[in-house]
N, C-alpha and C positions, 0 to 999 in steps of 0.2 A: 541369644540362643543358649539354652541350658545344656549342661554336660550330658543330660539324659537324652538329648536330641543330637548327639554327635554325628549321627548318620546324615544329617541335612547338608553337611559340607564334606562328607566322606566319599571315597571311591572303593567299591568292593570288587574283588577278583574271584571269579568263579573257577573252581577246580573240579574237573571230572577225573576222579582218582585213577580209574582204569587206564586212562590215556596220558597221565601227567608225567610220572617218572617211576621206573621200575628199579627197586633197590637190590633185587636178588635174581634178576635175569630169568624170570619165568615167563616173560612176555606180556605181563599185565602190571599196571602201576599199583602203588601201595602207599601206605601212610609214611613209612620211613623214607620213601622217595620224595614225598611232599616235604618232610622235615629237611631233607638235603637241599631243597631249593628255597628255603625261607629267606635266606640272605638276598637272593635274587628278587624276591617280592618286596623285601624291605627297600632295596635299591630302587625299585620301580616307584615305591611310595604309597602303596595301597594301605587302606586303613583296616580292612577286614577281608577274610577269606570266606566265601560261600563254598561249603564242601557238599557235593552231591552225595547220595546215600552210600554209607559204608557199613550198613547193618547186615546181619545175617540174611542171606537171600539166595534163592536158586538162580538168580540173574536172568530170568526170562526177559525182563525189561531193564537189564543193566542196573539192578538195585532198587528200582522203583516198585518192586514186588517184595515187600519186607516180610520175612518169616519169623524174625525175632527182633523186636525193637530195643532190646536191652543187651545185645551182644554185637561184636564186630565180626564182619565176614572174614574168615581166615585168609581169603584171597588178598585182603588188604592189610592184615596184621592182627594185632591183639588189642585188648582194652588198654594194656600198658603202653602200647605204641600210640594209641589215641591220646592217653594222658600226657605222653611226652610231647605230642604235637601241640596240644593245648598250652602246655607250659612254655615250649620253645617259641610258639607264635606270640604269646603274651610278653615274653622277655624282649621281643623285638617291637612291641607296641602294635601288634596285629591282632585284631579280634577274630573270633571264630563264629560263623553262622552255619548251623547244621540244616540240611534238608530233612524234612519230615513228611511222610506220606501217610495221611490218615483218612483219605477218601476210600481207600481199599487196602487190603493186605494180600500177601501171597496166599494161594490156596495151600501152601505148605505150613502156614502158621498154625500153631496148635489149637487156636480157637476154631479155625475152619475145619481142621482135621477131626476135631471132636464133633462138629456140627454136621459133617458130611455123612449122609446115610442114617442120621439119628435125630428124629424130630424132638426127642426128649432131652437132647444135650442142653446143658446150661448155656452153651454158646450158640445155639441155633439162632436165637433172635439177635445175635451180633451182626447177622448178615440179612440180606433181603431175599426172601423166598416167595415164590408164587406158583400156584397150580397152573397146569396147561389150560389154554383156551382153545376150544375146538380141536383138541389133540395136538396143538402146536405151542410155540413160545407164547408167553403171556401178553407181550406187546411186540410191535415191529421196530422197537428201538434198535439203533445200530451201534455197535462197538466203534470207538474211535480208531481202532486198528483194523477195521473191516469185519463184515459179517454181523449176524444178530448178537445183541448184547445179553442174551440169556443162555445159560448152559444147564443141561439136565443133570440132576442127581438121580441116577437110575434106582437106587435103593429106596428112595422115598417118593419118587414120581413127581418131584417138584423141581423147578428151575431156580437158579440163583442169578443175580444181576452182576454183570461185569461190564462197566463202561469202557474198559480197556481190554487187555488180553484175558482169555478165559481163565488164566492162572492168577488173575488179579480180581478177587471178589470184593464187591463194594460193601462197605460197612453200613450198618443201620443206625444212623445218628438219632433216630427217633427213640432209641433205647438209651435211657440215662446211664446205664452201666457202661455202654460204649464211650460216652462222653467222659465218664470218670476215668476209664482206662487211658484215654487220650491225655487227660490232664496229668495222670500219673507218669506216663511216658515222657512228656515234655518236662515235667518237674525233675525227673531223674537226670536228664542231661543239663538242665539249668543249674541243678545243685553241683554238678561237676565243674561248672564255670563257663559253660557255653554261653556266648553273648547274645545269641538270637537264633531265629528259626525262619527258614524259607518253607512255606507251606504249599505243597504240591497240589495243583488243581483244587484249591480249597473252596472255591465257589460252587463246587458240584456236590457238596456233602448233604444238602437237603433236597430230597426228592418229593415231588407232588405225590400224595399218597393214594390217589385213585388209579394210578398206573393204566393210563389209556393209550390206545394206538395214536400215533402221530400222523395225521392225514396229510400234513404238509412237508414233513421232513424226516429226521432221524431220531426224534425223541428229545433232543436237547432242550426244547422249550419247557419240558417238564422237570428239569433238574438244574439248568444253568441259573445261577443266582436264585436258588430255590426258596420256597415260602418261609423257611425258618433259619436261613443261613446267617442272617445278621444276629438273630437271637443266640445261635450257637457260638458265633465268634465273640460276642460280648460276654458270654458265660466263661469261655476259655480265657479271654483276656483278663477278666476280673479276678478269676481264681488262680491264674498262673502267670501270664505275661506281665501284668502290672506288679505282681508280687516280686518278680525277679528282675524287673527293669529290662526285659528282653526286647531287642529290636525285632520286628516281624515284617516279613514281606510275603504277600499272598500272590501266588500264581493264579490269575483269573482267566479262565477259558471262555471265550466268546462273550465277554461281559459287556456292560454298558458304563458310560461315564457316570451316570446318576448313582449306580450301585457303588462304583469305586470312590466317589466322593464320600459315601458313608463308610465303606470299608476302611478308608485311610484318613478319616476326619481327624483334624488336629485336636479334638477332645480326647483322643487316645482310647476310645471305648472299644475299638476292634483291633486294627492293625496299624503298623507304622507307615507302610507303603504298599503299593500294588504293582504287579507286572500285568500289562495288557499287551496283546499281540496284534492289534488292528493294523499298525503301520507295517507289520511284516506279512500282510496279506495284499500288499499293493502289486504283487506279481501273481495273485490268484484271480484270474479273469472270471467274473461272475461267481466268485467265492470258491472256485475249483482249485484245490492245491495240486492235484496230480495231472498237471499239464505243463508243457514248457511254454513260458511266456515272458516278455519283457515287463519291467515294472512300470506302473502308471505314476509318473513323477508328480503330476498335479494332485493326484489323489494322496500320494505320500505326504506332501506338504500340508494338505487339508486335514489329514488325520492328526498330524503333530499339532497343528494349530488348535484343533478341537480339544485335544487332551491337555495341552499346555495352558490354554486359557481356562478350560473347565475345571482343572484341579487347582489352579492358582488361588490361594487363600481358603480353599475348601478341603483339599486332600494332598497327597504326596505320591509321586510316581517313581518307579524305577526306570532308568534310562539305559537302553541296551540295543544293540544290533544282533549280537550273537549269543547263543548258549548251546547246550548239548543237544537241543532239539531243532536248531536252526542252521542253515548253511553258513559258510564264511561270507561275511558281508562284502569283502573286497572282490570276491567272485560274483556275488549276487547283484550288487548295486554299483560296484566300481569297475576298474579295469585291472584284472589280475596278471596282465602281461606287461605291456610297455609302460603303463602308468601305475604299477602296483603300489609303490611306496607313496606317491603323491595322492592317489585315491584313497589309500588306507588312512592317511593323515586327514584328508578332507572329510571323510566319513566320521572319523573320530571327533573332529571339531564340531560337526553338525550336532551331535547329541550332548557333548560335554559342555557346550555353552548354553544348554537349556536348564530349566529348573527341574530338580529331581535328584536322585542318587544314581550316579553312573555305575554300571557293572561292566567289567572287562572280562571277557571269556578267554581262558588260557590260549595263548598263541595269537590272539588278536593284536596284542601289543608288539608283535614282531611281523605282523602282516601276513600271517599264514593264509593259504588259499584252500579251496576245495581240492581234493586229490585227483579229480577227473578220472575216476575208475572207468574201465572199459568192459568189464565183465560182471554179470550178476553174482558170480562166485566170490567176488571181492567184498560184497556187502554182508554185514552181520546184523543190521538193524531189523528187528521183527516187523515193524511197520513197513519198511521198504520191501522186504522179501514177500510179505503178505500181499502188498499192493501189486507187486510184479506178478505173482501167481494169479490174482484176481483179474488184472487187466490184460495180461498176455495169454494166460492159459485157460482161464474160465470164460471171461467176457469176450476175449479176443478183440478188444476195442482198440488196442495199439499193437504194433509189431515189437519184437524184441529190441531192435535198434532204436525205435522211438522211445521205448521205456527206459533204456539205458541213458538216453539224453535227458529224460525227465528226472531220473534219479540223480544224474550229475548236477542238476539244478536244485532239487528239492529234498534229497535224502538227508536224514538226520546223521548218517555216518559221515557226511561231509565235514562236520565239526568234531567228530570223535576220533579222527586219526591221531596217532601219537604226537605229543608235543615234540617240536624239533629243537633240540638243545645245541647240537653241533653238527659238523659235517662227517662224523664217523658213521660206521655201519648202523642202520636203524635210527639214525639221527640222534644218537646218544640217549635215546629213551630207554633202551635195554640192550643187553648183549645177546639176549635170546630172541627168537622170532616173535615179533609183536602179534597180539591178538587180532589187530586190524592193520592192514598194510600202511606204511608210512607214505606220505605224498612224495612223488619223485623229485620235487624241487628242494628237498631238504638241504642239499649241499650249498644252495644259494640263499636259502631262507632259514635261519636258525638263530637261537639266542646268542651264541658266542659271536656271531657275525655282527648282530645289531649293537651289542654292547661295545664293540670295537669301533663303531661308526658314530661319531658325535652327531651326525645329521639323520640318524635312523628313526624309524617309526617308534622304537622303544623310548627314546628321549623325548619325542613329541608327546607321547602319553604321559611321561614323567612330568612334563611341563603342564599339561592339562590338569593333572591331579593337584599340582601346586597352585595353579591359577584359581581353582575353585575355593581354596582355603584363603587366598590372599585378597580376592576381589569379591566384595559382598554381593554386587549386582548379579553375579552368576548364579548364586543360590537363592537370592531373595527377590530379584526383579520381576516385574510383569513382563508378559510376552506379547509381542505384536508381529503378525506375519506381514512381511513386506513383499510386494510384487507376487502375490499368490498365484497369478496366472502365467508367470514367466516360465518358459518351457525349458530353461537351462540352468537358471540360478535359484538356489534356495537361500533366501535372505530373511532374517528376522531381527527384531530389536528387543533387547531386555532393558528395563528401566526401573530405577528407584528414585528416591528424593535427591540424590547427589550425582548420579551417573546415568549415562546411556551406554549400552553396549550394542554394537551392530555386527552381526555375523553374516558373512557372504560366502557362499559355496557354489562352485561351478561343478556340476555333475557330469559334464561331457568333455570330449577331447578337442574342443575348438575354443578359440578366444571369444569372450563376450564382454561388451561394454555395459557400464551401468553408471547412473548418477544418483548420489545419495545426499541427504541432508546431514552434514557433519558439524553443524554450528554448535558452539559452546566455548567455554573458557580455554579448553585444551582438547585436542584430538590426537591420539597416537595409536599405532598398531601394537597390539600386545601378542598377536599370534599370526603366523603364516606358515604354509608348507613350502614356500619358496624362500630361500635364504636372503635374497636381495630386497625383501620387503620389510621384514620385521624391524620395528624400532624407528622407521622413517616417518616423516610427517605425511599423513594421508591427504589425498586430494578428493574433492567431491566427485569428480569424474575419474573412473578407473577402468582399466581393461583387465579382466581376469583370464589367465592362461588356462590350458587344459587341467582340469581337476584341481584348480587352485582354491584355497580358502584364505580369507583375510578376516581378522577380528579387530574392530576399532573400539577403543574405550574413550568416551567423551565425558569430560568433567563439565557439569552444568555451570 
């Protein structure tokens, strides 16, 4: 494996700056706060940080609405602070991956401000404008945040497209000037020494140009993995990513395996790796997010098998449970009460023993949970408050209490609560009142506590990171699903020419027996979340306790 492909055995740590660490007690996190915790990240052992957007932004969507790609949001600090972060991270052997949002800009961006109300602006064609149809919106496409995806520009009588909030106007990638602007932006940060880029909803940049009504849904069939998306990514890759040796990870919304094989092909023509979210829809009954529902365990395993076998030898995936848009996995798929630590470790083992590049979202390594808010006033996420208004006040499809339960399971704010550093007021995140309420369990769940406990979730993650570097079969082995219809155990095998690795995970709170083929020259446990197992000689027949995981390495 070449040094250029360092990311194949690496683990990345995602930082959501607003909620990570506040250095000046204003209630929101910042870049100096991140710098203050770099030794903690070095201790954990991560290879890179993925930094969600810190650019100038009105923060309608917490920074994913960029108003100036070349400046740092004063809420987070200065460009000098960013340069210090880059230098301090590199001095500790930690690379930096920046989030970049180029499907859309903030409507406060000077391009859009020039285009608004002025058909003759040089920037008008940087965005997508359409005339009304029958006196209404050009199409019935829906915003992913709720409502129609078109907003009227009163002065010109035309609508602009926004697949997300109305303050996030979609860029017109058909315009070569837009593509050049994107290349210039990425080059600016690469020249600074940024090691790579996470590309937000990048598979939505190419829209079908006839702009028709969607008779079956919300319009996504006209822009998801659109007609020119591979062409555009190859152009950016050739002109920028390959020039700088940038690692790139594309966030792929509602994508397909076939497209992701091409996006992340080992020929390096487009991207290094892809995020897909299909496994995180196992608790979306009939594809519906905004409903309270248990996860479909058989479906979850099937989806992982589909992507693990499908990308093997053809592409590369990002492995993750949590991010700033997803609830905490220990609350979602585990047991965040009696078995919190065991289930947190078990869930970590599930994905860290797969092929791909693992991503740890801040707080995941200490077993942070959803905050279990009880009032709509505690939520700040635009998507959550919009859906509350639509479902409770407008459609009246659910009651207030029912919607609070749905948000408790599905809201993006579940992962955005402040990082829990210690048991002091506001969990050591800030001495000022945080922008989002800290989870009530911070006195029991915090970084100081886990570092002092040698058997904590933190040290389990530390071991997972090291195992990926030490044992080739974890990063290179083929994947085989074992017992795909088992209703309680998630078992799979990884295999290369010299070793087999068998990972067994109990997703429930009862004991389960299993019989496995462990034949070979040597078989030994390399990982377990129960102290009395690791290192002992495994037996073909075993009984797994509640939320137990065991990983066996077999030398052929």
